[in-house]
C-alpha positions in Angstrom: 99.7 72.8 100.1 101.0 69.4 100.8 104.6 68.2 102.6 105.6 64.6 102.6 108.8 63.0 102.9 110.9 61.2 100.0 113.0 58.5 101.0 115.7 56.7 98.8 118.9 54.8 98.7 122.1 56.0 96.6 124.3 53.9 94.0 125.9 52.8 96.6 123.0 51.7 99.1 123.3 54.7 101.5 119.2 55.5 102.5 118.7 59.2 102.2 115.0 61.0 102.9 114.3 65.0 102.2 110.5 66.8 103.0 109.0 68.0 99.6 106.6 70.8 99.7 103.8 70.8 96.8 102.1 73.4 95.7 100.4 75.4 92.9 101.6 78.7 92.9 99.1 81.8 91.7 99.7 81.1 88.2 98.5 78.2 88.5 101.7 76.4 87.9 102.5 73.5 90.3 105.9 73.6 92.4 107.8 71.2 94.1 110.8 72.5 96.8 112.4 69.9 98.3 114.0 70.7 102.3 116.8 68.6 104.4 114.5 68.8 107.5 110.6 68.6 108.1 110.7 71.5 110.4 112.9 74.1 107.2 109.8 72.6 105.0 107.0 73.5 107.3 107.5 77.0 107.8 108.4 77.7 104.1 104.7 76.2 103.5 103.1 78.6 105.9 105.2 81.6 104.4 104.2 80.5 100.3 100.3 79.7 101.5 100.6 83.5 102.9 102.5 84.7 99.5 100.1 82.6 97.0 96.8 83.8 98.6 98.1 87.5 98.1 99.8 86.9 94.7 102.9 87.5 95.1 104.9 84.2 95.5 108.1 84.0 93.4 109.4 80.2 93.2 113.4 79.5 93.2 112.8 78.8 89.3 111.1 81.7 88.4 113.6 83.9 90.1 117.0 85.5 89.2 120.4 86.0 89.8 121.1 89.4 91.3 123.7 89.5 88.5 120.7 89.4 85.9 118.7 91.5 87.9 121.2 93.5 88.4 121.8 94.1 84.4 118.0 95.1 83.8 118.5 97.5 86.3 120.7 99.2 84.7 119.4 99.1 81.6 116.0 100.6 82.9 118.4 103.7 84.3 120.1 104.0 81.0 116.3 104.5 78.8 112.8 105.1 79.3 111.0 106.5 81.7 113.4 105.5 84.6 116.1 107.2 82.7 118.9 108.8 85.2 121.7 111.4 84.8 124.6 109.5 82.9 126.9 109.8 86.4 124.6 108.3 88.3 124.1 105.8 86.1 127.4 104.8 85.7 127.9 105.1 89.4 125.7 102.5 89.7 127.3 100.1 87.3 130.5 100.3 88.9 128.5 99.6 92.5 127.2 96.5 90.4 130.2 95.6 88.8 133.1 96.2 91.2 131.4 95.3 94.6 128.0 93.6 94.4 128.8 91.0 91.5 131.7 89.3 93.0 130.5 89.0 96.2 126.8 87.7 95.3 126.0 88.3 91.7 125.4 84.3 91.4 123.0 84.3 94.2 119.4 83.8 93.4 117.1 86.8 94.7 114.6 84.4 96.2 117.5 83.2 98.5 118.8 86.5 99.2 117.8 86.9 103.0 118.9 89.6 105.8 121.8 87.2 107.7 122.9 86.7 103.5 122.8 90.8 103.1 124.8 90.9 106.5 127.5 88.8 105.6 128.2 90.8 102.0 128.4 94.0 104.3 131.1 91.7 106.3 132.4 90.4 103.3 133.5 93.8 101.8 134.7 95.2 104.7 137.3 92.6 105.1 137.6 93.3 101.7 139.0 97.1 102.0 135.9 98.6 101.2 135.4 101.9 103.7 132.9 102.6 105.6 131.3 105.4 103.5 131.3 102.6 100.2 129.6 100.2 101.7 126.7 102.4 102.5 126.9 103.6 99.4 126.7 99.8 97.9 124.0 99.0 100.2 121.6 101.8 98.9 122.3 100.6 95.1 121.4 96.8 96.1 118.1 98.2 97.6 117.3 99.9 94.2 118.2 96.9 92.2 115.9 94.7 94.6 113.0 97.3 94.0 113.3 97.3 90.8 113.4 93.2 90.3 110.5 93.3 93.1 108.2 95.3 90.2 109.4 92.8 87.8 107.6 90.3 89.9 111.6 88.5 89.8 111.3 88.7 94.1 109.0 89.1 97.0 110.6 91.4 99.4 113.0 93.7 99.3 115.5 92.5 102.1 117.7 95.7 101.9 114.9 98.0 102.7 112.8 95.8 105.0 115.4 94.7 107.3 117.2 98.5 107.4 118.2 98.6 110.3 119.9 102.0 112.8 123.6 101.3 113.4 125.2 102.9 116.0 127.1 105.0 114.2 123.9 106.5 112.1 121.7 106.7 115.6 125.0 108.8 117.3 125.9 111.0 113.8 128.3 113.9 114.9 126.3 116.9 113.8 128.1 119.4 111.4 130.0 121.8 113.4 131.2 125.2 112.8 134.7 125.5 112.5 135.1 122.1 111.7 132.7 121.2 108.5 131.5 124.6 108.5 133.5 127.9 107.9 133.7 130.7 111.3 132.2 134.1 110.0 136.0 135.2 110.5 137.1 132.6 108.0 134.5 133.6 105.4 135.4 137.3 105.9 139.0 136.5 105.2 138.3 134.5 102.3 136.3 137.0 100.7 139.0 139.7 101.6 141.5 137.5 99.8 139.4 136.5 96.8 140.7 138.1 92.8 140.9 137.2 89.7 138.3 134.8 87.7 137.8 133.0 90.9 136.2 135.7 92.9 133.1 136.3 91.4 132.5 132.1 90.9 133.7 131.7 95.1 132.0 134.8 96.3 128.3 133.8 94.2 129.0 130.1 95.8 129.3 131.9 99.2 126.1 134.0 99.5 123.8 132.0 97.2 124.2 128.2 98.5 124.3 127.1 94.8 126.0 123.4 94.4 129.0 123.3 92.4 127.1 121.7 89.4 124.6 124.3 89.9 126.9 127.1 89.7 129.1 125.3 86.6 125.5 124.9 84.6 124.8 128.7 85.5 123.6 130.7 82.6 124.2 134.2 82.0 120.2 134.4 80.6 119.4 133.0 84.6 121.3 136.3 86.4 118.3 139.1 86.9 120.4 141.9 87.9 116.9 143.9 87.8 115.4 141.7 90.5 118.7 140.9 91.9 118.4 137.5 91.9 119.8 133.7 90.0 117.6 131.5 89.1 118.4 127.5 88.9 117.4 125.9 85.8 119.7 123.4 85.0 123.2 121.7 86.4 126.4 119.9 84.2 127.4 116.5 85.3 130.8 115.4 86.2 131.2 114.9 82.3 130.3 118.3 81.6 126.5 117.5 80.4 123.4 119.5 81.2 120.3 118.5 83.3 117.6 119.5 85.4 117.9 119.9 88.9 118.7 117.5 91.4 115.3 117.4 92.6 112.3 119.1 92.0 112.4 121.6 94.2 116.2 122.3 92.8 114.6 124.8 90.5 114.6 128.3 92.2 114.9 131.6 92.7 117.8 132.8 95.0 118.5 136.4 95.8 121.7 137.9 95.3 123.2 140.3 98.3 125.0 143.8 97.0 128.5 142.0 96.7 127.8 138.9 94.8 125.7 141.2 91.9 128.3 144.0 92.1 130.7 140.9 91.4 129.1 139.4 88.6 128.5 142.9 87.0 132.2 143.4 86.8 132.7 139.5 86.0 130.3 139.8 83.0 132.3 142.3 80.9 135.2 140.1 81.0 133.9 136.6 81.0 135.1 134.2 78.2 132.8 133.6 75.4 131.9 130.8 73.5 132.2 130.2 70.0 128.6 129.6 68.1 130.2 128.1 64.9 129.1 131.0 63.3 129.9 133.4 61.0 129.5 136.7 60.6 129.1 139.2 56.9 133.4 139.2 57.5 134.2 135.6 57.8 135.0 136.1 61.3 134.1 133.4 64.3 131.0 135.0 66.2 131.3 134.4 69.9 128.8 134.9 72.9 128.6 134.7 76.4 126.8 131.6 77.6 127.6 130.4 80.7 128.3 132.6 83.8 131.3 130.4 85.0 132.8 129.0 82.1 136.6 128.1 81.3 138.8 130.1 79.3 137.1 128.5 76.1 133.4 129.4 76.7 132.9 125.8 77.9 132.1 124.0 81.2 134.4 124.9 84.1 136.1 121.5 85.7 135.2 121.0 89.4 138.7 119.8 90.0 139.8 123.3 88.6 137.3 124.9 91.0 138.6 123.5 93.8 142.5 123.4 93.2 142.9 127.0 91.4 140.6 128.6 93.7 139.4 127.4 96.7 142.4 125.8 98.2 144.9 128.4 96.8 142.5 131.0 98.7 142.2 130.2 101.6 146.3 129.8 101.9 146.1 132.9 101.0 143.9 134.1 103.6 145.8 131.4 106.1 142.5 129.7 106.5 144.5 126.4 107.1 145.5 123.6 109.6 148.5 122.0 110.2 149.9 119.0 108.4 151.7 117.7 111.3 155.1 117.8 108.2 157.9 120.3 107.9 159.6 121.6 104.6 162.4 121.2 103.9 163.6 124.7 106.4 161.9 123.2 108.7 158.7 125.1 108.8 155.7 123.5 109.4 153.7 122.9 106.0 150.1 123.7 106.4 147.0 123.0 104.0 143.8 124.5 103.5 140.9 124.0 106.1 138.4 123.4 104.0 138.9 121.0 100.7 135.1 120.8 99.0 132.7 123.6 97.8 129.6 121.7 99.8 131.2 123.2 102.5 130.8 127.4 101.6 127.0 125.7 101.0 126.8 124.7 104.3 128.2 128.0 105.5 125.2 129.6 103.4 123.1 127.7 105.3 124.3 128.1 108.6 124.2 132.1 107.7 120.5 131.8 106.7 119.7 130.2 109.8 121.4 132.2 112.3 120.0 135.1 114.0 120.4 138.8 112.6 122.2 139.8 116.2 124.6 136.8 115.3 125.4 138.2 112.2 122.9 136.2 110.1 119.3 136.3 108.5 117.1 134.8 111.0 114.9 133.4 108.2 112.2 130.5 109.0 113.3 126.6 108.2 110.7 126.4 105.0 112.5 129.2 103.4 115.5 127.9 104.3 114.8 124.7 102.6 113.8 126.9 99.4 116.7 128.7 99.2 119.1 125.7 99.4 116.8 123.8 96.8 115.9 120.5 99.4 113.3 118.1 98.0 112.0 118.2 101.6 111.7 120.2 105.0 113.0 117.1 106.7 116.3 117.1 104.9 117.1 120.4 105.8 116.5 120.0 109.7 117.8 116.3 109.3 121.1 118.6 108.0 120.8 121.7 109.8 118.2 121.4 112.7 120.7 122.1 115.5 121.4 125.5 114.0 118.2 127.1 114.5 117.9 129.2 117.9 115.8 127.3 120.4 114.0 130.2 121.2 113.4 129.4 124.8 116.4 130.8 126.6 116.2 132.7 130.4 115.2 136.0 128.8 112.6 134.9 126.4 110.8 132.8 128.9 110.7 135.6 131.2 109.3 137.7 129.2 106.3 135.1 127.9 105.6 134.8 131.4 105.3 137.8 132.1 102.9 139.0 129.1 100.6 135.6 130.5 100.1 136.9 133.7 100.1 140.5 133.1 
């Protein structure tokens, strides 16, 4: 590997100079790279020498643009062993098309640096992307670069290698009871106000902690009335297509308390049946039970219906509301449902599992809570709900431990 100075004159007689790094990569191909300053050439030569020795060097001419790498990344997620759910792939495709390509699509992967990724974030923010969206797009870009690394198109994943803990992340507010997690009194009010077709669904959501997608994909074959459990084997995505649970740990068995068990027994008697497409000897259409919480036609219920026709109205009825700060035509304050997503019921279930029996909870160990929620790791459970576990070192317990030790 050598560095040499190159001097020449333009057609107008202006003297020019540059520094050229001349080297052979790990594949035996001669490469030339030009720099305006000697210092830059020397820095590149030092790095390239190590990369060539380790067999990971990628020259600019052998690299590709972010957009080209993105197309390969999406194609891999649509087929083969790397295939993802349709909804996930569509989300990645939107991130690539709407947020990544417009700003850095023409950038060579080999020229994508940490400062350029930071500038990319700033550009997203300046163009109206929310903080949450920027975070999601960065995750997608990191996945794109990881795929490119495996293909030998880039040496480093500058998104993941340069991952930093921002102040916002370091000081992220933990979930709060009464803000993110319903209070026990609010859950009692909601359960007391439930009726009709939404009662069995929301009661099951409250007392099993199943994700909305798992509830929408739940089959009667997965409900074991004898063992008083519900078994999670599949979920329904936003396109109403069935697939496996979110992770390997998502396949699980969750016990049913009496209220949920009885609600399901009653609901099974009137649950809408699906058309099988077959007919009996008299020519009548054969309909049978399949999904536990289907729509009126026996097909997958939409999440929007569950929230807008079930979760939100029952909170209004139960007075689990917040003031909007607006007035109606008669000068009365307008109130709205306090909790707007199904995941809030999952949060409550987690807190119910964690809380001590004397506080109205089950007092379960963290590992059992992880299994009930279907989290892939115990770290995930503790990251989200760790602050809810009792510390176990209050004054009375410390005094008792001291007496037992010194007795």
